[in-house]
C-alpha positions as YAML, in Angstrom:
chain: A
units: angstrom
residues:
- id: 1
  name: MET
  ca: [160.87, -27.19, 95.66]
- id: 2
  name: TYR
  ca: [164.31, -27.19, 97.57]
- id: 3
  name: SER
  ca: [167.17, -29.99, 97.66]
- id: 4
  name: VAL
  ca: [170.80, -30.77, 98.05]
- id: 5
  name: GLY
  ca: [172.09, -33.53, 96.42]
- id: 6
  name: SER
  ca: [169.58, -36.83, 95.12]
- id: 7
  name: ASN
  ca: [169.10, -38.50, 98.74]
- id: 8
  name: SER
  ca: [169.02, -35.33, 100.74]
- id: 9
  name: ASN
  ca: [166.42, -34.85, 103.61]
- id: 10
  name: PHE
  ca: [167.28, -31.33, 104.28]
- id: 11
  name: THR
  ca: [164.10, -29.11, 103.99]
- id: 12
  name: PRO
  ca: [164.61, -25.33, 104.69]
- id: 13
  name: ASN
  ca: [162.78, -23.92, 107.87]
- id: 14
  name: VAL
  ca: [160.75, -21.03, 106.26]
- id: 15
  name: ASN
  ca: [159.43, -18.77, 108.47]
- id: 16
  name: TYR
  ca: [156.04, -16.42, 107.82]
- id: 17
  name: THR
  ca: [155.11, -13.71, 109.84]
- id: 18
  name: THR
  ca: [152.28, -11.47, 109.68]
- id: 19
  name: LYS
  ca: [153.87, -9.00, 112.84]
- id: 20
  name: TYR
  ca: [155.22, -5.69, 111.30]
- id: 21
  name: GLY
  ca: [156.04, -4.21, 114.62]
- id: 22
  name: TRP
  ca: [156.33, -0.78, 115.30]
- id: 23
  name: GLU
  ca: [157.91, 0.03, 111.78]
- id: 24
  name: ALA
  ca: [154.34, 0.56, 110.28]
- id: 25
  name: GLY
  ca: [153.51, 2.50, 113.17]
- id: 26
  name: TYR
  ca: [156.35, 5.05, 112.57]
- id: 27
  name: ARG
  ca: [155.39, 5.31, 108.57]
- id: 28
  name: SER
  ca: [151.49, 5.89, 109.72]
- id: 29
  name: LEU
  ca: [153.12, 9.00, 112.02]
- id: 30
  name: LEU
  ca: [154.39, 10.38, 109.27]
- id: 31
  name: VAL
  ca: [151.73, 9.99, 106.86]
- id: 32
  name: PRO
  ca: [148.28, 8.60, 107.81]
- id: 33
  name: GLY
  ca: [148.00, 5.35, 105.27]
- id: 34
  name: TRP
  ca: [151.58, 4.42, 104.57]
- id: 35
  name: GLY
  ca: [151.65, 2.51, 107.54]
- id: 36
  name: GLN
  ca: [148.69, 0.05, 106.11]
- id: 37
  name: PHE
  ca: [150.46, 0.47, 102.22]
- id: 38
  name: HIS
  ca: [153.37, -1.49, 104.09]
- id: 39
  name: LYS
  ca: [151.22, -3.81, 105.49]
- id: 40
  name: LYS
  ca: [150.18, -4.78, 102.45]
- id: 41
  name: ASN
  ca: [146.39, -3.37, 103.06]
- id: 42
  name: ARG
  ca: [145.73, -1.48, 100.21]
- id: 43
  name: LYS
  ca: [141.71, -0.34, 101.13]
- id: 44
  name: LYS
  ca: [142.60, 0.71, 104.14]
- id: 45
  name: GLY
  ca: [145.87, 2.59, 103.28]
- id: 46
  name: TYR
  ca: [143.58, 4.90, 100.53]
- id: 47
  name: LEU
  ca: [140.95, 5.16, 103.17]
- id: 48
  name: PHE
  ca: [142.92, 6.65, 105.58]
- id: 49
  name: ILE
  ca: [144.75, 8.82, 102.66]
- id: 50
  name: SER
  ca: [141.88, 10.45, 101.86]
- id: 51
  name: ALA
  ca: [140.54, 10.94, 105.52]
- id: 52
  name: ALA
  ca: [143.58, 12.93, 105.71]
- id: 53
  name: VAL
  ca: [143.65, 14.60, 102.73]
- id: 54
  name: THR
  ca: [139.58, 15.73, 103.38]
- id: 55
  name: SER
  ca: [139.80, 16.72, 107.15]
- id: 56
  name: THR
  ca: [143.18, 18.69, 105.94]
- id: 57
  name: GLY
  ca: [141.48, 20.36, 103.31]
- id: 58
  name: SER
  ca: [138.34, 21.57, 104.96]
- id: 59
  name: PHE
  ca: [140.52, 22.36, 108.01]
- id: 60
  name: LEU
  ca: [142.73, 24.71, 105.74]
- id: 61
  name: TYR
  ca: [139.58, 25.96, 103.86]
- id: 62
  name: THR
  ca: [137.80, 26.57, 107.17]
- id: 63
  name: GLN
  ca: [140.77, 28.34, 108.70]
- id: 64
  name: ASN
  ca: [141.18, 30.62, 105.67]
- id: 65
  name: GLU
  ca: [137.17, 31.33, 105.54]
- id: 66
  name: TYR
  ca: [137.40, 32.39, 109.70]
- id: 67
  name: ASN
  ca: [140.57, 34.78, 108.46]
- id: 68
  name: TYR
  ca: [138.55, 36.30, 106.43]
- id: 69
  name: ASN
  ca: [135.65, 37.16, 108.50]
- id: 70
  name: ILE
  ca: [137.84, 38.64, 110.70]
- id: 71
  name: ASN
  ca: [139.87, 40.78, 108.16]
- id: 72
  name: ARG
  ca: [136.63, 42.03, 107.07]
- id: 73
  name: LEU
  ca: [135.20, 42.35, 110.80]
- id: 74
  name: GLN
  ca: [138.15, 44.98, 111.33]
- id: 75
  name: GLU
  ca: [137.57, 46.86, 108.53]
- id: 76
  name: ALA
  ca: [133.61, 47.12, 108.45]
- id: 77
  name: THR
  ca: [132.65, 50.76, 110.07]
- id: 78
  name: SER
  ca: [128.73, 49.91, 109.96]
- id: 79
  name: LEU
  ca: [127.92, 47.78, 113.83]
- id: 80
  name: GLU
  ca: [125.55, 46.02, 111.63]
- id: 81
  name: ILE
  ca: [127.87, 44.79, 109.02]
- id: 82
  name: GLN
  ca: [130.30, 44.00, 111.98]
- id: 83
  name: GLN
  ca: [127.79, 41.95, 114.05]
- id: 84
  name: GLU
  ca: [127.85, 39.76, 111.02]
- id: 85
  name: TYR
  ca: [131.36, 39.12, 109.78]
- id: 86
  name: SER
  ca: [131.68, 38.40, 113.54]
- id: 87
  name: SER
  ca: [129.07, 35.58, 113.75]
- id: 88
  name: ARG
  ca: [130.48, 33.87, 110.37]
- id: 89
  name: ALA
  ca: [133.66, 34.30, 111.90]
- id: 90
  name: ASP
  ca: [132.47, 32.40, 115.25]
- id: 91
  name: GLU
  ca: [130.61, 29.73, 112.84]
- id: 92
  name: PHE
  ca: [133.79, 29.03, 110.65]
- id: 93
  name: LYS
  ca: [135.84, 28.78, 113.99]
- id: 94
  name: SER
  ca: [133.48, 25.81, 114.79]
- id: 95
  name: TYR
  ca: [133.69, 23.97, 112.05]
- id: 96
  name: LYS
  ca: [137.45, 24.93, 111.82]
- id: 97
  name: ASN
  ca: [137.72, 23.34, 115.42]
- id: 98
  name: ILE
  ca: [135.74, 20.14, 114.61]
- id: 99
  name: SER
  ca: [137.89, 20.02, 111.43]
- id: 100
  name: LEU
  ca: [141.43, 19.70, 113.42]
- id: 101
  name: GLY
  ca: [139.41, 17.08, 115.75]
- id: 102
  name: ALA
  ca: [139.01, 14.89, 112.63]
- id: 103
  name: MET
  ca: [142.28, 15.65, 111.46]
- id: 104
  name: ALA
  ca: [143.57, 14.55, 114.83]
- id: 105
  name: ALA
  ca: [141.41, 11.70, 114.99]
- id: 106
  name: VAL
  ca: [142.44, 10.29, 111.47]
- id: 107
  name: TRP
  ca: [146.05, 10.72, 112.32]
- id: 108
  name: ILE
  ca: [146.12, 8.95, 115.87]
- id: 109
  name: TRP
  ca: [143.63, 6.40, 114.26]
- id: 110
  name: SER
  ca: [145.93, 5.18, 111.70]
- id: 111
  name: VAL
  ca: [148.73, 4.61, 113.59]
- id: 112
  name: VAL
  ca: [147.51, 2.48, 115.96]
- id: 113
  name: ASP
  ca: [145.96, 0.71, 113.27]
- id: 114
  name: ALA
  ca: [149.23, -0.06, 111.86]
- id: 115
  name: VAL
  ca: [150.25, -1.04, 114.90]
- id: 116
  name: SER
  ca: [147.49, -3.23, 116.48]
- id: 117
  name: ASN
  ca: [146.53, -4.79, 113.26]
- id: 118
  name: ASP
  ca: [148.24, -7.77, 111.73]
- id: 119
  name: GLY
  ca: [149.37, -7.59, 108.02]
- id: 120
  name: ALA
  ca: [149.88, -9.85, 105.10]
- id: 121
  name: PRO
  ca: [152.06, -12.85, 105.66]
- id: 122
  name: LYS
  ca: [155.57, -12.05, 104.69]
- id: 123
  name: TYR
  ca: [159.08, -14.25, 104.62]
- id: 124
  name: ALA
  ca: [160.64, -13.97, 107.94]
- id: 125
  name: ASN
  ca: [164.07, -15.63, 108.17]
- id: 126
  name: ASN
  ca: [166.68, -14.33, 110.58]
- id: 127
  name: ASN
  ca: [169.33, -16.44, 108.63]
- id: 128
  name: ILE
  ca: [170.08, -13.72, 106.30]
- id: 129
  name: ASP
  ca: [171.91, -10.47, 106.94]
- id: 130
  name: ILE
  ca: [172.01, -7.66, 104.47]
- id: 131
  name: ARG
  ca: [173.90, -4.38, 105.45]
- id: 132
  name: LEU
  ca: [175.47, -1.46, 103.55]
- id: 133
  name: VAL
  ca: [178.90, -1.12, 104.18]
- id: 134
  name: SER
  ca: [181.58, 1.53, 103.54]
- id: 135
  name: ASP
  ca: [185.63, 1.09, 103.29]
- id: 136
  name: LYS
  ca: [188.01, 3.69, 104.23]
- id: 137
  name: SER
  ca: [187.83, 4.88, 101.12]
- id: 138
  name: GLN
  ca: [184.36, 5.85, 101.29]
- id: 139
  name: GLN
  ca: [182.93, 3.17, 99.13]
- id: 140
  name: LEU
  ca: [179.65, 1.39, 99.45]
- id: 141
  name: ALA
  ca: [179.12, -2.22, 99.07]
- id: 142
  name: PHE
  ca: [176.43, -5.04, 99.71]
- id: 143
  name: ASN
  ca: [177.23, -7.28, 102.71]
- id: 144
  name: LEU
  ca: [175.19, -10.22, 102.35]
- id: 145
  name: LYS
  ca: [175.83, -13.18, 104.93]
- id: 146
  name: TYR
  ca: [173.49, -16.27, 104.94]
- id: 147
  name: LYS
  ca: [173.83, -18.77, 107.84]
- id: 148
  name: PHE
  ca: [173.44, -22.26, 107.29]
...
């Protein structure tokens, strides 16, 4: 597949790795599932993103309902209506705490999964160095260095 000259015995040393390190973890820390997408594990990425959206949505819904019932409780004049709104507010407060816990669990689980599990094989070559550089005139350029 690769040769130099007609009688070459040189074959390049191609290294592959499944380790992605903390880079995937940092991505999942920002958005659950992003680290899994980075590691080419799309099923887990979709799972974590949908779980994060669902738990965040349920938290926002229950928070809104809790606030609504607290406001109605403060506006009510009848003791019977106040007790009804108070019990509804307590119920939504419990649901709110459960959904907040689920949201935190999904976030933490996504980061731990992104850091601890291997991803798809990727090319790992320490001989290539690509950098973005600028000179004194503030112009940008890509610098590519290959060690033989």
